C-alpha positions in Angstrom: 116.5 149.2 80.4 115.3 148.0 83.8 114.9 144.5 85.2 113.1 142.9 88.0 114.4 139.6 89.8 111.6 138.2 92.1 110.8 134.9 93.6 108.9 132.4 91.2 105.2 132.0 91.5 103.3 128.9 90.6 102.1 130.5 87.4 105.5 131.2 86.1 106.2 127.4 86.0 105.5 126.9 82.2 107.6 130.0 81.4 110.4 128.8 83.3 110.1 125.3 81.9 110.3 126.6 78.4 113.4 128.9 79.2 115.4 126.1 80.6 114.3 123.6 77.8 115.1 126.1 75.2 118.6 126.5 76.8 118.9 122.7 76.2 118.9 122.0 80.1 116.7 119.5 81.8 113.5 120.8 83.2 112.7 117.5 85.6 111.8 118.7 89.0 110.9 122.4 88.4 107.6 121.7 89.5 108.4 120.2 92.6 110.9 123.2 93.3 109.1 125.9 91.8 109.2 128.1 95.3 112.9 127.8 95.2 113.3 129.6 91.8 114.1 133.2 91.2 113.1 134.8 87.8 114.4 137.8 85.8 111.8 140.0 83.9 112.5 142.9 81.8 110.4 146.0 81.6 107.7 144.3 79.5 107.4 141.6 82.2 108.8 138.9 79.9 110.6 136.4 81.6 114.4 136.7 80.6 116.2 134.6 83.3 115.6 132.0 85.9 117.8 130.1 88.6 116.7 127.6 91.1 118.1 127.6 94.5 117.3 124.4 96.2 118.1 124.1 99.9 119.1 121.2 101.8 119.8 122.0 105.2 122.6 124.6 105.3 123.6 123.8 101.9 122.1 125.0 98.6 122.2 123.9 95.0 122.1 126.1 92.1 120.3 124.6 89.3 118.7 125.6 85.8 120.8 128.6 85.5 119.2 130.4 82.3 119.7 133.8 80.9 118.2 134.4 77.6 117.9 138.1 76.2 119.9 140.3 73.9 120.3 142.4 77.2 122.3 140.1 78.9 126.0 140.9 79.4 128.5 139.9 81.8 127.7 142.8 84.1 124.1 141.9 84.3 125.2 138.1 84.6 127.5 139.0 87.5 124.9 141.1 89.1 122.1 138.5 89.0 124.4 135.8 90.3 125.4 138.1 93.2 121.8 138.5 94.0 121.0 134.9 93.8 124.1 134.3 96.3 122.7 137.1 98.5 119.2 135.4 98.6 120.8 132.2 99.4 122.7 133.7 102.3 119.5 135.2 103.5 118.0 131.7 103.7 121.0 130.6 106.1 122.7 128.6 103.5 126.6 128.4 104.2 127.5 126.8 100.9 126.2 126.7 97.5 126.8 124.3 94.9 126.5 123.8 91.0 127.1 121.5 88.3 128.3 122.7 84.7 130.2 121.4 81.9 132.4 123.7 81.6 134.3 126.3 83.4 133.0 129.9 83.7 134.9 133.0 84.5 131.8 134.3 86.4 132.0 131.4 88.9 135.7 132.1 89.8 134.8 135.8 90.2 132.2 135.1 92.7 134.2 132.6 94.6 133.3 129.4 93.3 135.9 126.6 93.4 135.9 123.4 91.4 135.5 120.4 93.9 135.9 116.7 93.9 132.3 115.0 93.3 133.3 112.8 96.3 133.8 115.9 98.7 130.0 117.0 98.0 127.8 116.8 101.2 125.5 113.7 101.0 122.4 116.3 101.4 123.4 117.9 98.1 124.7 114.4 96.5 121.5 112.7 97.4 119.2 115.5 95.6 117.3 114.3 92.5 118.9 117.4 90.1 122.4 116.4 91.4 122.2 112.6 90.7 120.7 113.6 87.2 123.4 116.1 86.3 126.7 115.0 88.1 127.9 112.9 85.1 131.6 112.1 84.2 132.0 115.4 82.0 130.2 117.5 84.6 132.4 119.7 87.0 131.1 120.3 90.4 131.6 124.0 91.9 131.0 125.1 95.5 131.0 128.6 97.0 131.3 129.2 100.6 129.1 132.1 101.9 130.4 132.2 105.2 133.8 133.9 104.1 
């Protein structure tokens, strides 16, 4: 069983949108930020996962994290998220944020900490994805890549 993580290409957009919609997440803005997405393919080159890593100055916003395959387990999920954070670090991001409805042990394992929405930097708060998703029932998580 082999997987490949790579930067998304324009022709991946429809597959990403379908995967995100299947997961019940919003797919607005994917076309605008397609170059900031990473995708995961299985050995048959089937897209089985994706995450957007939007960059705003030295801040990053993870969005549309979807892992959809019978092969996914906690170990692969952790590895994919570690690769995502490494990619963000290579893009000179200092802190990465995400919005999530629940608490996920993987976030804690990777160093994410829940934070108050009022403490989120303006560059992230003004992003269309954050504005659409940072509702009352959503938690904001941050992970410093400088530590």
